C-alpha positions, -999 to +999 in steps of 0.1 A: -031+009+192-047+016+158-084+007+156-111+009+129-149+004+132-166-022+110-204-026+107-213-062+096-249-068+086-261-103+078-292-123+067-298-160+061-325-184+049-344-156+031-362-183+010-376-159-015-393-138+012-396-108-010-429-092+001-437-073+033-466-086+054-491-069+077-487-080+113-510-063+138-517-036+112-479-029+109-459-036+078-431-061+085-403-076+064-398-077+027-368-070+005-379-033+000-375-023+036-346-047+041-328-029+013-339+004+028-322-005+061-290-017+044-288+015+024-295+036+055-267+020+074-243+023+045-250+061+045-247+064+083-215+043+088-182+044+071-173+007+068-203-015+061-204-050+048-236-070+041-233-108+039-259-135+033-254-170+049-272-192+024-307-202+012-317-172-009-338-196-029-370-216-024-401-207-005-420-184-028-438-186-061-417-158-076-385-178-069-398-212-080-416-200-112-383-185-125-360-211-109-340-186-090-333-161-119-358-137-103-341-141-069-307-133-084-320-102-101-336-090-068-305-099-048-284-079-074-304-049-065-302-056-028-264-056-033-248-080-007-210-079-006-206-116-002-229-147-002-223-183+007-243-213-006-271-229+014-285-263+007-315-249-012-292-232-037-287-266-053-325-274-055-326-265-092-295-286-099-258-279-098-256-270-135-284-244-130-267-231-099-235-225-119-256-206-144-271-185-116-237-177-103-228-161-137-259-139-133-249-127-098-232-094-094-218-104-061-193-131-051-207-165-041-183-186-020-181-222-009-152-243+002-170-276+000-184-285-033-160-301-057-158-324-087-149-359-074-127-369-104-101-341-099-111-324-067-116-291-086-138-267-066-171-255-081-168-221-064-142-199-049-137-211-013-133-176+002-133-139-006-111-111+007-128-077+008-107-046+013-123-017+030-107+014+046-073-003+044-086-034+062-086-069+047-117-090+057-115-127+049-148-146+043-149-184+041-180-203+030-190-236+046-221-255+035-241-281+054-237-318+045-274-318+035-261-304+002-244-337-003-278-353+000-292-329-026-263-337-049-266-374-048-284-374-082-250-362-096-224-388-089-196-364-098-202-338-071-188-342-036-187-321-004-175-323+032-190-350+054-178-342+089-172-310+109-136-322+114-131-321+076-146-286+075-124-274+104-093-288+086-102-269+054-108-237+073-074-240+089-058-246+055-074-214+041-066-193+071-030-204+071-028-196+034-042-161+037-026-151+070+004-141+050-016-113+033-021-096+067-058-104+071-074-080+097-106-099+103-119-134+095-156-144+091-169-179+087-201-176+066-217-210+071-249-229+065-247-258+088-272-249+116-266-232+150-257-262+170-232-274+143-218-238+142-210-240+179-195-275+175-174-262+146-162-232+167-150-255+194-128-273+168-110-242+155-074-234+165-073-199+179-041-194+159-062-195+127-077-161+136-114-168+130-132-138+146-170-145+141-193-172+127-224-160+108-246-190+101-279-202+087-300-234+080-316-239+115-336-207+113-325-197+148-336-165+164-312-150+189-312-123+215-274-124+219-245-143+203-233-177+216-196-174+224-176-207+219-138-209+220-139-171+221-158-168+188-193-151+187-217-174+168-248-157+154-278-162+131-307-140+120-337-163+121-354-168+087-369-146+060-366-109+058-384-099+090-350-091+107-313-086+100-283-092+122-259-064+130-224-064+143-207-032+154-171-041+157-139-022+166-109-039+151-074-037+164-056-035+131-022-038+148-030-072+163-056-082+137-082-090+164-114-076+179-110-048+204-148-045+211-179-060+196-217-057+200-244-076+181-282-073+179-311-084+157-328-055+140-365-058+131-373-049+096-404-027+098-417+007+087-405+024+119-368+022+112-365+010+076-372+032+046-386+015+015-367+009-018-390+018-047-367+004-073-368-031-058-405-028-053-409-021-091-390-053-101-408-074-075-442-060-087-433-070-123-426-106-113-457-107-090-480-096-117-468-124-139-471-151-112-505-138-099-520-143-134-509-179-135-513-190-099-544-170-088-569-197-096-586-214-066-578-251-061-600-259-031-615-246+001-608-262+034-633-263+063-609-240+081-573-229+080-550-260+085-516-256+102-481-270+103-465-252+132-435-275+136-417-301+116-411-325+145-447-333+155-478-346+137-496-316+121-529-310+103-513-303+069-490-333+074-521-355+079-539-341+049-510-342+024-497-377+035-533-390+032-537-376-003-505-392-015-513-426+002-548-428-012-540-415-047-510-438-051-525-469-034-496-476-010-501-489+025-482-461+041-469-428+030-440-411+049-441-375+040-410-353+046-421-328+072-398-302+057-416-304+024-443-283+039-428-248+040-456-227+054-471-228+089-507-225+076-527-230+045-563-221+036-592-220+041-592-208+005-563-224-014-551-210-047-526-227-070-500-202-058-507-209-021-503-246-027-471-242-047-456-219-020-466-242+008-454-274-010-428-264-035-410-297-039-422-315-070-404-348-064-410-381-080-424-408-056-408-442-050-427-473-037-404-494-015-412-527+003-406-526+040-410-553+067-427-545+100-393-549+117-377-525+093-405-500+096-400-499+134-363-493+128-371-465+104-395-447+127-371-451+157-344-435+137-368-406+129-376-402+167-340-401+180-333-376+207-314-353+184-345-349+162-370-345+191-347-319+207-351-297+177-320-304+156-324-299+119-328-335+110-354-352+087-388-359+102-419-375+087-457-372+087-476-405+089-505-413+066-537-427+081-538-463+093-504-461+110-504-452+148-471-449+166-469-441+204-433-436+215-418-431+250-387-409+247-372-416+282-371-454+275-367-451+237-395-477+233-428-480+214-459-482+236-480-488+204-470-495+168-503-504+150-515-505+114-552-504+108-559-512+144-536-542+147-500-544+161-475-544+133-462-579+125-424-579+121-426-602+091-454-584+072-443-565+042-458-530+036-457-508+005-443-474+015-443-443-005-413-419-003-404-387-021-373-389-043-351-368-019-358-391+010-354-422-011-320-411-021-311-405+016-326-437+030-296-447+051-292-413+068-329-407+073-340-442+082-310-463+091-321-488+064-303-492+031-320-494-002-304-528-008-320-541+024-354-531+012-348-545-023-342-579-007-380-578+001-390-567-034-377-544-062-387-508-057-401-486-084-411-450-093-449-447-091-453-410-099-430-384-114-448-355-097-460-350-061-475-316-068-497-328-097-512-355-074-519-332-045-534-304-067-556-329-086-568-345-054-575-313-036-593-297-066-616-328-068-629-324-032-639-293-013-641-288+025-612-310+036-603-312+072-575-328+093-570-332+130-532-333+133-534-357+163-536-394+171-510-409+146-478-399+163-481-397+201-449-387+219-442-391+256-413-367+259-384-364+284-400-333+300-431-352+310-454-338+283-473-358+258-477-346+222-502-358+197-529-373+219-563-373+200-589-351+217-611-380+229-581-393+250 
C-alpha cells in the first residue's frame, strides 16, 4: 500500500480580523501570527495546503473603508492555496466581487453562483491542486444566504436546497474521478448543522473525504463524523486555525488515517510575520486618522453577547432608529451588530466596526395579526436552538413574552396595551431584511402593501445612528424586558430586573 501524508490547514469567517489582541496580557490572534504559523508548518511538513472557507470580508474598518481591496492584498501575503466564497463576499456587490477576484493571487471557487439567463457560472466550481504526485479536488459550496444578498441583482442565482447542492457535488465528483483524484474536500459556507445534513446526502461513491465549513462560527474540540465524512470548522476570526494531519492511501484514493485539532494562534507557538504587519500598519494609520474621532460616551460598556436574545446594544440602536425615523416599531437585524461590546467611549471607527451595514430603511405597514406572525416566525425552535437564522431586536414600546414549549404568546403588548389584530403599525426594516421578508417573517411584501404602500424613509442607517449618538452623551440600555422567552429547558431569558 502506497501512502503519503497531507497537512491541511483551514480558516473561516475571518471577517477582517487582522490585528492581534491582548487577552489576559497575552497576545492572541491576528494575521501576522496566523501567517507565522502557516509559514512554520509549511517549513516543517512536506505537503501543506491552506484553505479558507469563506467570509474573509466585513467586520473591520480596514476592510470596509477599502471595500475589500485591503483584505485581498493582505490575503495575497497570507497566501492561501484555495478559498471559497462566503455570504459576506457579496456585501460590496457581485460586480465588485468579480473585480476583487481579479486582484486575488489565489483561486476563488464556487459552484453555486450563476447568471440566470444562460446558467453561466461566475466562478470556477472547483480547483484541483497537485502536490507530491497527489491530486486534491476542492469544491466550493455557498450558503443560500448569498441568494438573499443577491436579490438586488435579478440576474444572479444560486442553489436553494441542500439536495440541489448534493446533486451538483455528485456531478463534479463524477466528472473529475476520471482524472484519478486522490483526495476530495468540500469547502463550504453553509453552517455546521447544514454541513452535517449535506454530508448525509452524499453518495460514498463520489469520494468526498472531508468537509471544511464556515458561516455558523462553530468552535469544535473534535470533528463530527457523518456518513463517514469528518466535518470541521474553525470558529471565527484569526484566534485559531484548524489542522488536519492525514495519511492518504494513494492506491485506493482514500484516507488511511486522520487526526484534526484546533490550534490557538498565540505568541507561544506562532512566530510573527513582519511583512504583513507593515502592510496592515499602513492601512491602519490611514483609517485611524479618519475614524479616531469620538462620537459619544456611554454610561458604561454596552453588550451584545448573542444574536438570539434581547441585548443592550440591540435596545439602544433599535430605539435610535425608531425615534429618529418616527416609526411605531423598528425591527433591527440582530446580525447587524457585529461586536459583543461597545463603549464606554465610542469612536467613529468603533461604531463603524460594530455596525458596518449602511443599509437603506423601508417603512412598511403591518397589522397586529401580521406582526404576531412575523415575531412567531422569528422565534421558531430552529432559531432559538442557535441555528444561523435571522433574529431581531425590538424597539421600545413593544413587549413580547413567548413560551417555547407551547409556541404561544403570553404577552404581546404595544405601549402597555395588548396588540389589536386589526391595528396597523408602521414598522422600520433595513433593506436586506425588507428584501427577504418572506424568509425572515413568513409575510410577503404584497401582503403588507395591501395595508398601505411601503416606502424608503432613509438611505443610510449609519448616518442616523452616528448623528443621534453624537447629539446625546451618557446613553444606557438594559437589554431586558422587551423579549421574554420561556425556553424548553425551563429557563427564562429577558425578564427585567424588577420581576
